[in-house]
C-alpha positions in Angstrom: -3.9 5.1 23.4 -3.6 6.8 20.0 -0.1 7.1 18.6 0.9 10.3 16.8 2.7 10.2 13.5 5.3 12.8 12.5 5.7 11.6 9.0 4.1 9.1 6.6 6.8 6.6 7.6 5.2 6.5 11.1 1.9 5.3 9.7 1.3 1.6 10.3 -0.4 1.2 6.9 2.8 2.6 5.2 5.0 0.2 7.1 2.9 -2.8 6.1 2.7 -1.7 2.5 6.4 -1.1 2.4 7.1 -4.6 3.9 4.8 -6.1 1.3 6.5 -4.3 -1.6 9.9 -5.4 -0.4 8.7 -9.0 -0.1 7.2 -8.9 -3.6 10.5 -7.5 -4.9 12.4 -10.5 -3.4 9.9 -13.1 -4.5 9.8 -11.7 -8.1 13.5 -12.1 -8.4 12.7 -15.8 -8.9 10.2 -15.3 -11.7 11.3 -16.4 -15.2 13.3 -13.8 -17.2 10.6 -13.7 -19.9 8.4 -12.0 -17.3 10.8 -9.1 -16.7 8.9 -6.5 -18.8 5.5 -7.7 -17.9 4.6 -9.4 -14.6 7.8 -8.5 -12.7 7.7 -4.8 -13.7 3.9 -4.5 -13.1 3.8 -6.2 -9.7 6.8 -4.2 -8.4 5.4 -0.9 -9.7 1.9 -1.4 -8.3 3.2 -2.6 -4.9 5.6 0.3 -4.6 2.8 2.7 -5.7 0.8 1.8 -2.7 3.5 3.3 -0.5 4.1 6.3 -2.8 0.4 7.2 -2.8 0.3 7.0 1.0 3.2 9.4 1.2 1.5 11.7 -1.3 -1.7 11.6 0.7 0.3 12.6 3.8 1.7 15.7 2.0 -1.8 16.6 0.7 -3.6 16.4 4.0 -4.0 20.2 4.0 -7.0 19.5 1.7 -9.2 16.7 2.8 -10.5 15.9 -0.7 -6.9 15.5 -2.0 -6.0 13.4 1.0 -8.9 11.0 0.3 -8.1 11.0 -3.4 -4.6 9.8 -2.8 -5.7 7.2 -0.3 -8.1 6.0 -3.0 -5.2 5.8 -5.5 -3.3 3.8 -3.0 -6.2 1.3 -2.6 -6.4 1.0 -6.4 -2.7 0.1 -6.6 -3.2 -2.4 -3.8 -6.0 -4.0 -5.8 -3.8 -4.1 -8.9 -1.0 -5.8 -6.9 -3.6 -8.5 -5.8 -4.3 -9.1 -9.5 -0.6 -9.6 -10.3 -0.3 -11.9 -7.4 -3.1 -13.9 -8.7 -1.4 -14.2 -12.1 1.9 -15.2 -10.3 -0.1 -18.0 -8.5 -1.8 -19.1 -11.7 1.5 -19.2 -13.6 3.0 -21.2 -10.7 5.6 -18.6 -9.9 4.5 -18.5 -6.2 3.0 -21.1 -3.9 -0.6 -20.9 -2.6 0.5 -20.1 1.0 2.6 -17.1 -0.2 -0.3 -15.9 -2.3 -2.7 -16.3 0.6 -0.5 -14.5 3.1 0.3 -11.5 0.7 -3.4 -11.3 -0.4 -4.5 -11.1 3.2 -1.8 -8.5 3.8 -3.2 -6.3 1.0 -6.8 -6.9 2.3 -5.5 -5.5 5.7 -4.0 -2.5 3.8 -7.5 -1.9 2.2 -9.1 -1.9 5.6 -6.6 0.5 7.0 -6.9 2.9 4.1 -10.7 2.7 4.4 -10.4 3.6 8.1 -8.2 6.5 7.2 -10.7 7.7 4.6 -13.5 7.5 7.1 -11.5 9.4 9.7 -9.9 11.8 7.2 -10.7 14.9 9.3 -8.6 13.5 12.1 -5.6 13.5 9.8 -6.4 16.7 8.0 -8.1 19.0 10.5 -5.5 19.6 13.2 -3.8 22.8 14.3 -0.3 21.5 13.6 0.8 19.4 10.6 3.7 18.1 12.7 1.7 15.3 14.3 -1.1 13.1 13.0 -3.0 10.0 14.1 -1.6 6.7 12.9 -4.0 4.1 11.5 
């Protein structure tokens, strides 16, 4: 059975991305203070941007090309987050198991965004903008 979404907050991909961003926020509190204006700011910004771009895509679904473009932006931010996670691992700010779990979570986000892109018409081409398919 397909669930219907009334807002971007109902999308499973948004929920997973939000959860990941919040976990990264908590984890990054333990990073050294010298990383405040580099790694901490970058990883928090990119992880939050995944969510923000999903929300923007939702609002732009009237135009399929814009919807897909914002999903692509979200995927790019997810990839950037993975890079910052890799730096955190290499600098020994996070353990390998945490890296592996978060990296896998962002791979899952990529897959969900890709599915949304391939099924964009299901999100964009409906009579009412009140309800959409969730991914």
